[in-house]
C-alpha positions in Angstrom: -1.1 -9.9 -21.5 0.6 -8.5 -18.5 4.2 -7.2 -18.5 7.2 -6.5 -16.2 10.0 -4.3 -16.7 11.8 -3.4 -20.0 13.6 -6.2 -21.4 15.8 -6.2 -25.1 15.6 -2.8 -27.2 13.2 -1.3 -24.5 10.3 -3.9 -24.8 8.0 -5.1 -21.8 9.1 -8.3 -20.8 6.6 -10.7 -19.2 5.2 -10.2 -15.4 4.3 -13.3 -13.3 1.1 -14.3 -13.9 -0.2 -13.5 -10.3 0.6 -10.0 -10.6 -0.9 -9.7 -14.4 -4.2 -11.7 -13.3 -4.7 -9.7 -10.3 -4.5 -6.5 -12.3 -6.8 -8.2 -15.0 -9.3 -9.2 -12.1 -9.4 -5.2 -10.9 -10.2 -4.3 -14.7 -6.7 -3.0 -15.6 -3.7 -4.2 -18.0 0.0 -3.7 -16.9 0.8 -0.4 -19.1 3.8 0.9 -16.6 7.5 -1.0 -16.2 7.3 -3.2 -13.1 11.0 -2.7 -12.1 10.7 -1.4 -8.4 12.2 -3.8 -5.7 11.4 -3.6 -2.0 14.0 -1.5 -1.1 12.9 0.6 -4.1 9.7 1.0 -2.9 10.8 1.5 0.5 13.2 4.0 -0.2 10.4 6.1 -1.9 8.0 5.9 0.7 10.9 7.0 3.1 12.1 9.9 1.2 8.4 11.2 1.0 8.6 10.7 5.0 12.2 12.2 5.1 13.3 12.9 8.5 15.7 15.2 7.8 13.2 17.6 5.6 10.6 17.3 8.5 12.9 17.8 11.7 14.8 21.0 9.6 11.6 22.5 8.8 9.7 22.1 12.3 12.2 21.4 15.1 12.2 25.1 16.3 8.2 25.1 16.4 8.3 21.9 18.4 10.9 23.0 20.7 9.3 26.6 21.0 5.8 25.1 21.8 6.6 21.9 24.3 10.3 22.6 25.5 12.6 19.5 25.3 10.0 17.1 26.5 8.2 17.6 22.6 10.3 14.7 21.4 8.0 12.2 23.7 5.3 13.0 21.5 7.1 11.6 18.7 6.9 8.1 20.0 3.0 8.8 20.4 2.5 9.5 16.6 4.6 7.1 15.0 3.0 4.8 17.3 -0.8 6.1 16.4 0.5 5.6 12.8 1.7 2.3 12.8 -1.9 1.4 12.7 -2.7 3.4 10.2 0.5 2.1 8.0 -0.8 -1.4 8.9 -4.6 -0.9 8.1 -3.2 0.3 4.5 -1.0 -2.2 4.0 -4.1 -4.8 3.7 -5.7 -2.2 1.6 -2.5 -2.4 -0.7 -2.1 -6.1 -0.5 -6.0 -6.6 -2.0 -5.7 -3.6 -3.8 -2.1 -3.0 -5.4 -3.2 -0.8 -7.9 -1.8 3.2 -9.2 -3.4 5.8 -6.8 -3.5 3.7 -3.9 -6.4 5.7 -1.4 -8.2 6.6 -4.6 -8.3 3.2 -5.3 -9.0 1.9 -1.7 -11.7 4.2 -1.3 -13.2 3.5 -4.6 -13.4 -0.5 -3.9 -14.5 -0.4 -0.4 -17.3 1.8 -1.1 -17.4 3.5 -4.3 -16.4 5.2 -7.4 -17.8 9.0 -6.0 -16.6 8.3 -2.4 -12.9 7.2 -3.9 -12.7 9.9 -6.3 -13.3 12.4 -3.3 -10.4 10.8 -1.5 -8.7 10.9 -4.7 -9.1 14.7 -5.1 -8.1 15.6 -1.6 -5.1 13.5 -1.6 -4.1 14.3 -4.9 -4.1 18.3 -4.2 -2.4 18.0 -1.0 0.2 15.5 -2.2 0.6 19.0 -4.8 0.7 21.1 -2.4 3.2 19.3 -0.6 5.8 19.3 -4.0 5.4 22.9 -3.8 5.7 23.2 0.0 9.0 21.0 0.1 10.9 22.3 -2.5 10.4 25.9 -1.3 12.1 24.7 2.2 15.2 23.8 0.2 15.8 27.5 -0.8 17.2 28.9 2.2 20.1 25.6 2.4 20.7 26.4 -1.6 21.0 30.0 -0.9 23.5 29.5 2.2 25.5 27.0 0.2 26.0 29.0 -3.0 27.0 32.3 -0.9 29.6 30.1 0.8 30.7 28.4 -2.2 30.6 31.3 -4.9 30.5 34.2 -2.8 26.9 35.3 -4.1 24.6 37.4 -1.8 21.3 35.6 -2.3 18.3 35.9 -0.2 16.5 33.2 1.2 13.4 35.5 1.6 13.4 37.1 -1.8 10.7 36.4 -4.2 12.1 36.1 -7.5 14.8 33.6 -5.9 12.3 31.3 -4.0 10.5 31.1 -7.7 13.9 30.4 -9.6 15.1 28.0 -7.2 11.9 26.2 -6.4 11.3 26.2 -10.2 14.4 24.6 -11.1 13.7 21.6 -8.7 10.2 21.1 -9.4 11.7 20.6 -13.1 14.5 18.6 -12.7 12.3 16.3 -10.5 9.6 16.0 -13.3 12.3 15.0 -15.5 14.0 12.4 -13.9 10.4 10.8 -12.6 9.5 10.9 -16.5 12.7 9.0 -17.4 11.7 5.9 -15.8 10.3 4.7 -12.6 14.1 3.0 -11.8 15.5 6.2 -12.1 12.8 7.8 -9.3 13.6 4.6 -7.3 17.9 5.3 -7.5 17.2 8.8 -6.3 15.1 7.4 -3.4 17.8 5.3 -2.9 20.1 7.7 -2.9 17.9 9.8 -0.5 17.8 6.8 2.1 21.4 6.9 2.4 21.7 10.7 2.9 19.2 10.6 5.1 20.8 7.7 7.4 24.0 10.2 7.2 22.2 13.2 7.8 20.3 12.0 10.8 22.6 9.8 12.5 25.6 11.8 11.4 24.7 14.6 12.9 24.2 13.1 16.4 27.5 11.4 16.1 29.2 14.6 15.4 27.0 16.3 18.1 28.5 13.9 20.5 31.8 14.1 19.9 32.3 17.9 19.7 29.9 17.5 23.2 26.8 17.6 24.5 26.1 20.6 26.7 23.3 18.4 28.8 22.6 15.1 30.0 19.4 12.7 29.0 17.3 14.3 31.7 17.1 17.7 29.7 15.2 15.7 27.2 12.2 15.2 29.7 12.1 19.3 31.2 9.8 21.8 29.4 11.9 24.7 30.2 9.0 26.6 31.4 7.4 27.0 27.7 3.8 26.7 29.2 4.1 30.3 30.8 3.8 33.2 28.7 7.1 35.0 30.5 9.4 31.8 29.3 8.4 31.0 26.0 10.2 31.6 23.2 7.5 32.1 20.8 5.6 34.5 23.0 2.5 32.2 23.5 0.7 31.7 26.5 -0.5 28.3 27.5 -1.6 29.3 30.7 1.3 27.4 32.2 -0.9 24.1 31.3 1.9 21.6 29.3 -0.1 18.2 29.3 -3.3 19.9 27.9 -1.8 23.4 26.2 1.9 22.9 25.2 1.5 19.2 24.1 -1.2 19.8 22.2 0.5 22.1 19.7 4.3 20.5 20.0 3.0 17.2 19.0 1.7 18.8 15.5 5.9 19.1 14.8 5.7 15.3 14.6 2.2 15.0 13.1 3.7 17.3 10.1 6.5 14.6 9.3 5.2 11.2 9.9 3.3 10.4 6.7 4.3 9.5 3.1 4.8 6.0 4.1 1.4 5.4 1.9 3.4 6.5 -1.1 4.7 2.8 -1.4 0.9 1.7 -2.3 0.9 4.9 -5.4 4.0 3.1 -7.1 2.4 -0.6 -6.5 1.9 -0.9 -10.1 5.8 -0.6 -10.8 6.9 -3.1 -7.5 7.4 -6.6 -7.9 5.4 -8.8 -6.3 3.6 -5.7 -4.7 0.8 -7.6 -2.6 3.6 -8.6 -0.6 6.3 -6.3 -0.8 3.9 -2.9 -0.8 2.8 -3.7 3.1 6.5 -4.2 4.4 7.5 -0.9 2.8 5.2 1.1 4.1 5.9 -0.3 8.4 9.5 0.1 7.6 9.6 3.4 5.7 7.4 4.7 8.9 9.4 2.8 11.9 13.1 3.7 10.4 11.7 7.2 9.5 10.8 7.5 13.4 13.9 5.7 14.4 15.9 8.5 12.5 13.9 11.3 13.5 14.4 10.5 17.4 17.7 10.0 16.9 18.4 13.6 15.2 16.2 15.6 17.3 17.8 13.9 20.7 21.1 14.9 19.4 20.1 18.6 18.5 18.0 19.0 22.0 20.8 17.7 24.2 23.5 20.1 22.2 21.3 23.1 23.0 24.1 26.0 23.7 24.0 26.9 27.6 22.3 29.9 26.6 19.1 27.7 26.6 16.0 27.1 24.0 15.3 30.8 23.2 18.4 31.1 21.3 17.4 28.5 19.1 14.3 29.1 18.9 15.1 32.7 17.6 18.3 31.7 15.5 17.6 28.1 14.0 19.3 24.9 14.0 22.4 26.2 12.6 22.7 28.0 16.2 23.6 24.2 17.1 25.1 23.1 14.3 27.1 26.5 14.4 29.7 24.7 16.9 30.5 22.2 14.3 33.8 22.7 12.2 32.9 24.9 9.1 33.5 22.3 6.5 31.3 19.7 8.4 28.7 22.3 8.7 28.7 22.5 5.0 29.0 18.9 4.5 25.6 18.7 6.4 24.6 21.6 4.7 24.8 19.4 1.5 23.0 16.4 2.7 19.6 18.5 3.4 19.7 19.7 0.4 19.8 16.6 -1.4 17.3 15.4 1.1 14.6 18.1 0.0 15.4 17.4 -3.6 14.8 13.8 -2.7 11.5 14.4 -0.9 10.4 16.6 -3.5 11.0 13.9 -6.3 9.1 11.4 -4.4 6.3 13.0 -3.5 6.0 14.4 -7.0 5.8 10.8 -8.5 3.5 9.9 -5.8 1.1 12.8 -6.5 1.8 12.0 -10.4 0.6 8.3 -10.2 -2.9 9.7 -8.2 -3.6 12.0 -11.5 -2.4 8.9 -13.6 -5.3 6.7 -11.6 -7.8 9.0 -11.9 -7.4 9.9 -15.5 -7.4 6.2 -16.4 -10.7 6.0 -15.1 -12.1 9.1 -16.7 -12.2 11.1 -13.4 -10.5 14.1 -14.7 -10.6 17.1 -17.4 -8.6 16.0 -20.0 -8.5 12.2 -19.1 -7.6 10.7 -22.5 -4.4 13.1 -22.3 -3.6 12.7 -18.6 -4.0 9.0 -18.5 -0.9 8.2 -21.7 1.8 6.0 -21.2 5.2 6.9 -22.7 6.0 4.3 -25.0 9.8 4.5 -24.5 9.9 4.9 -20.6 6.6 3.1 -19.6 5.9 6.3 -17.3 2.8 8.3 -17.2 4.4 11.2 -18.8 1.5 13.3 -19.1 0.7 13.2 -15.5 4.2 13.9 -14.6 3.6 17.3 -16.3 0.4 18.0 -14.3 2.7 17.0 -11.2 5.0 19.9 -12.3 2.6 22.3 -13.7 0.4 22.8 -10.5 3.2 23.1 -8.0 4.8 25.7 -10.3 2.0 27.5 -10.1 1.6 27.4 -7.2 4.8 29.2 -6.6 2.9 32.5 -8.0 1.5 32.6 -4.5 4.8 33.8 -3.2 3.9 37.4 -4.5 1.6 37.7 -1.7 2.9 38.4 1.2 1.2 41.2 3.5 3.6 43.4 5.2 0.6 43.4 8.0 -2.1 41.7 9.6 -5.2 41.8 6.9 -8.6 41.4 8.2 -10.6 39.1 6.2 -14.4 39.1 7.5 -14.2 37.3 10.9 -10.8 36.5 10.9 -7.3 37.5 10.6 -4.7 36.9 8.0 -1.2 37.0 9.2 1.5 39.8 8.5 4.7 38.2 6.9 3.0 34.8 5.9 3.0 34.4 2.1 0.2 32.6 0.3 2.3 29.9 -0.7 2.7 28.8 3.0 -1.2 29.3 3.6 -1.7 26.8 0.8 0.6 24.5 1.9 -0.7 24.6 5.5 -3.3 22.6 3.6 -1.2 19.6 2.3 -1.1 17.6 6.2 -4.7 18.4 7.0 -5.4 17.6 3.4 -3.7 14.4 3.8 -5.0 13.6 7.4 -8.5 13.8 5.7 -8.1 11.4 3.3 -6.5 8.9 5.4 -9.6 9.5 7.5 -11.6 8.7 4.7 -9.7 5.8 3.5 -9.9 3.8 6.8 -13.5 4.7 7.3 -14.1 3.4 3.9 -12.6 0.3 4.8 -14.7 0.1 8.0 -18.1 0.7 5.9 -16.4 -2.2 3.4 -16.2 -4.7 6.4 -19.4 -3.8 7.9 -21.0 -5.1 4.7 -18.9 -8.0 4.5 -15.6 -7.4 3.0 -12.8 -9.6 4.6 -9.1 -9.0 3.2 -8.0 -11.9 0.8 -4.2 -10.2 0.0 -0.9 -11.8 1.0 -1.1 -9.6 4.1 -3.9 -9.4 6.3 -4.4 -8.5 10.1 -7.1 -11.3 10.5 -9.1 -10.9 13.7 -7.4 -7.8 15.2 -8.2 -5.8 11.3 -11.3 -4.0 12.8 -9.6 -2.8 15.8 -6.4 -1.6 14.4 -8.7 0.0 11.2 -10.8 1.5 14.0 -7.9 2.8 16.5 -6.0 4.1 13.1 -9.5 6.2 12.2 -9.8 7.6 15.8 -6.4 9.0 16.0 -6.2 10.7 12.1 -9.8 12.2 13.3 -8.3 13.9 16.5 -5.1 14.6 15.3 -7.1 16.8 12.1 -9.5 18.5 14.6 -6.1 19.4 16.4 -4.5 20.6 13.3 -7.7 22.7 11.7 -9.2 23.9 14.7 -9.3 27.9 14.1 -7.7 30.1 16.7 -6.5 33.1 17.4 -3.1 34.5 15.9 -1.8 34.6 19.4 -2.1 31.3 20.3 0.2 28.3 19.7 -1.9 26.4 17.2 -1.4 29.6 15.0 1.9 28.7 14.4 1.0 25.7 12.2 -2.5 26.6 10.8 -2.8 30.3 10.5 -5.9 30.7 12.6 -8.9 30.2 10.1 -6.6 29.9 7.1 -6.2 25.8 7.0 -9.7 25.5 7.5 -11.0 28.0 4.9 -8.5 26.5 2.1 -9.6 22.8 3.2 -13.3 24.1 2.7 -12.5 25.6 -0.7 -10.7 22.7 -2.2 -13.7 20.2 -0.5 -16.1 22.6 -2.5 -14.3 22.9 -5.7 -14.1 19.2 -5.5 -18.2 18.8 -5.1 -18.8 21.3 -7.7 -16.8 19.3 -10.2 -18.3 15.6 -9.3 -21.5 16.9 -9.4 -21.2 18.6 -13.3 -19.1 15.6 -14.2 -21.3 13.0 -13.1 -18.6 10.8 -12.0 -19.9 7.0 -12.0 -17.2 4.5 -12.9 
């Protein structure tokens, strides 16, 4: 029997026949509470994408490598990712199952292929949890020092571990209580993101922009070493040099919409609603991000971009009243927490989906669902434990560049950041493999039968999305010297090597376990 939501006394109420029948046809029964609406599903995806988290984390890198003009790489990334979202929507409508990308790869190509996609994607998600939650530390310490007179240092290893660990645990508790709670946290995150993006633009506009719209089309000569605020040399080439690196500041932001598919089995009318949520999260995230970045660019102080790159966004927001600065600081902390909670929830669903198929060590334990809350509590525990273990890497932080084999590990880059640099490349690899799988399935004769279909445009859209993912994946991981602009994102060879190690570990486990289902 299929089920939907919590009924009287904590029991599960019957689910609409179409949802239960589709789940049964795919070989599963309803175990999770189907309680999330379209807006809840959208909110989780949007909170993961999180314009505030992305922009506040990467704005100075984008500005420093591409100048104000870097903002125009954003529509390129969002437009290309829309192709991916459309192709994913078609798959989500056909296979409305927890684990999303893992399931798509499994049904399109085969169990071993799907497992590999799930392994890479799940690992990248859990690395992202550590990345996002540790990114909140600087803002939490700033608030604590301002409100309580503390003297916390955002760079202290113990402070990073304590604050990030607390966020991870709190997110896990909220995720375990129920999908509805996760949805409410994400809803609140949407409201906060809206205030924190459009609100910052409005506040800066009222305070008075320092530049006209024409400034957003300038490069401020960042393609030249003598005027680049980060000290990187693009040989005077913006389009074929600076732009290829600056675009990564947006490439690292615009994903996460696929998490709407990870919670399909907890979403009402998932075959129709999940594709909508994916598209809406990406498009609204693109609009909000563009507005926030445009406001920051136009409000650049008269001293130019060098001061902003060295001092961060605080240099721009510092012109606002103190109370308003602290208000937006609270918004940023909430955005980071909401994002981390959404990513952790998505990662737990991937672990649950893999374990349900017996594809992980300890699968019988990981797949257990809480009888009270109808959530994959043990998978959520895994989603907290692994990022917690990653935090130990903050202790590895060389004070000078270390020579390893044929490449150098950069100074003052702790191993946690080196690991999380894999998160974006891992997600792009999993995305690419998913769309490649869809193309293989089409070549074998598969024709989508879900509530959402691209019809005759399916092959073109899927192929276009796959080509974009492949090009950006190469742009991310392509090894380079530490003096290059690309090293600001991938640390030279480090990201590529971390990816190779994770893929190799997956291949070893898959071979030993002989995953066949």
